[in-house]
C-alpha positions in Angstrom: -6.1 -15.4 -20.9 -6.7 -11.7 -20.5 -6.6 -9.2 -17.7 -9.8 -7.3 -16.7 -9.8 -4.2 -14.5 -12.7 -3.2 -12.3 -13.7 -1.0 -9.4 -15.6 -2.5 -6.5 -18.4 -0.8 -4.5 -15.9 0.6 -2.0 -13.9 2.3 -4.8 -11.0 -0.1 -4.8 -9.4 -1.0 -8.1 -8.9 -4.7 -8.9 -7.4 -6.8 -11.7 -8.1 -10.4 -12.5 -7.1 -12.9 -15.1 -10.0 -14.6 -17.0 -10.3 -16.8 -20.0 -10.6 -14.9 -23.4 -14.3 -15.6 -23.7 -15.1 -14.4 -20.1 -16.2 -10.8 -19.4 -16.8 -10.9 -15.6 -13.6 -10.1 -13.8 -15.0 -11.4 -10.5 -14.8 -15.0 -11.7 -11.1 -14.8 -12.6 -7.9 -15.2 -10.7 -7.2 -12.0 -8.7 -4.0 -10.1 -9.2 -3.8 -8.1 -6.1 -1.3 -6.4 -3.8 -1.4 -7.5 -0.2 -4.3 -6.4 1.9 -3.2 -3.0 3.3 -5.9 -3.3 5.9 -3.5 -5.7 7.6 -1.0 -2.9 8.2 -0.6 -1.9 11.9 -1.9 1.7 11.2 -1.4 2.7 14.9 2.2 1.7 14.5 2.4 3.7 11.3 1.1 6.8 13.1 3.7 6.4 15.8 6.5 5.9 13.3 5.3 8.9 11.2 5.2 11.1 14.3 8.7 10.0 15.3 10.1 10.5 11.8 8.6 14.0 11.6 10.0 14.8 15.0 13.5 13.5 14.3 13.6 15.4 11.0 12.4 18.7 12.7 9.3 18.9 10.6 6.8 20.6 13.0 5.1 23.4 11.0 3.8 24.0 7.5 6.8 26.2 6.9 9.0 23.2 7.8 7.1 21.1 5.2 7.6 23.7 2.6 11.3 24.2 3.2 12.1 20.5 3.7 9.8 18.7 1.1 12.3 15.8 0.7 12.5 15.3 4.4 8.7 15.3 4.6 8.3 12.7 1.9 11.1 10.7 3.5 9.2 10.7 6.8 6.1 9.4 5.1 8.0 6.7 3.2 10.0 5.8 6.3 6.8 5.3 8.4 5.1 3.1 5.8 7.7 1.4 3.6 9.0 -1.3 5.9 5.5 -2.3 7.1 4.3 -2.6 3.5 7.3 -4.6 2.4 6.7 -6.9 5.3 3.1 -7.5 4.0 4.6 -8.5 0.6 7.1 -10.8 2.3 4.3 -12.5 4.3 2.2 -13.0 1.2 5.2 -14.5 -0.6 5.9 -16.9 2.3 2.2 -17.9 2.4 2.4 -18.8 -1.3 5.4 -21.0 -0.7 3.5 -23.1 1.9 
């Protein structure tokens, strides 16, 4: 078995496992992260707004002077929702 990488028509990267003699990654077993399209993006926007507000990051100067807080706000808004997708995928595999 080998892994093949490819980019689809929408620009997304994919990896799949195929037999040694195969060259078409689309026929293999996909090795994919969860579908990020399933994230509640409206919820992420609300969470990000709230994180930025709580951290006092309101202007570009705030971003420049508090880069770690800015990065933390982004991660805080997205991280838990993304981890939840991974958990859901794991639970689906168990069933």
